[in-house]
ROVEXKE-252017 format. One line per 8 residues: number of its first residue (from 1); their letters; for each residue x, y, z of C-alpha. Coordinates in Angstrom, 1 decimal. Example, Ala and Ser with C-alpha at 12.3 -4.5 7.8 and 13.67 -1.06 7.14 Angstrom:
residues 2
1	AS	12.3/-4.5/7.8 ~ 13.7/-1.1/7.1;
//
This chain:
residues 65
1	MTLDLALP	-0.4/0.4/0.6 ~ 1.0/3.5/-1.1 ~ -0.1/6.0/1.6 ~ -0.4/10.2/1.6 ~ 0.1/11.4/4.9 ~ -1.8/14.3/4.3 ~ -5.2/13.0/3.9 ~ -8.4/14.9/3.2;
9	DQDGISLI	-10.6/13.0/6.7 ~ -8.0/12.5/8.6 ~ -4.0/11.8/9.4 ~ -2.3/9.1/7.4 ~ 0.6/8.5/10.8 ~ -3.5/7.5/12.8 ~ -4.5/5.4/9.6 ~ -1.4/4.2/9.7;
17	RELRMAKE	-1.9/2.5/14.1 ~ -5.3/1.2/12.3 ~ -3.9/-0.5/9.7 ~ -1.8/-2.4/12.2 ~ -4.0/-2.8/15.5 ~ -6.4/-4.7/12.5 ~ -5.7/-8.2/12.2 ~ -6.7/-8.1/8.5;
25	TAALPIVV	-4.4/-5.2/8.0 ~ -1.5/-5.9/10.3 ~ 1.1/-7.6/8.4 ~ 0.3/-5.1/4.8 ~ 3.3/-3.6/3.3 ~ 3.4/0.4/3.4 ~ 5.5/3.1/1.6 ~ 4.3/7.0/2.6;
33	VSAKAVEG	5.6/8.5/-0.5 ~ 4.4/12.0/1.1 ~ 5.8/15.9/1.8 ~ 5.2/15.5/5.3 ~ 7.5/12.1/5.2 ~ 10.0/13.2/6.8 ~ 8.1/14.8/9.6 ~ 4.9/11.3/9.7;
41	RQELDGEA	8.2/9.2/10.7 ~ 9.5/11.0/13.4 ~ 6.1/11.5/14.9 ~ 6.6/7.8/15.0 ~ 9.7/6.7/15.8 ~ 10.7/3.8/18.2 ~ 7.1/2.4/16.8 ~ 6.6/-0.7/15.6;
49	ISVIDWVS	4.7/-0.4/12.4 ~ 7.2/-1.9/9.6 ~ 6.3/0.5/7.4 ~ 8.9/-0.4/4.8 ~ 10.2/2.7/3.1 ~ 9.5/6.8/3.3 ~ 9.8/9.0/0.8 ~ 9.6/12.7/0.9;
57	TRSRACHA	8.0/14.2/-2.5 ~ 8.5/17.3/-0.8 ~ 10.1/20.2/-3.1 ~ 13.8/21.2/-3.2 ~ 14.5/25.0/-4.7 ~ 16.6/25.0/-7.4 ~ 20.3/26.0/-6.2 ~ 21.4/26.8/-10.2;
65	C	18.0/28.9/-11.6;
//
């Protein structure tokens, strides 16, 4: 599953926690692809939630421009 942390009705962190608590989705592989990936990873630091990877989509300023 790919997941953006910026969801319209719920934050992605709470969704990950819910998925991990449900027996049917506890082992579901999750890849976070979000502009908030860095913040989300820091917020969940130490929790065993088994996110496979955290990919930040935050744009970086072009220093050559």
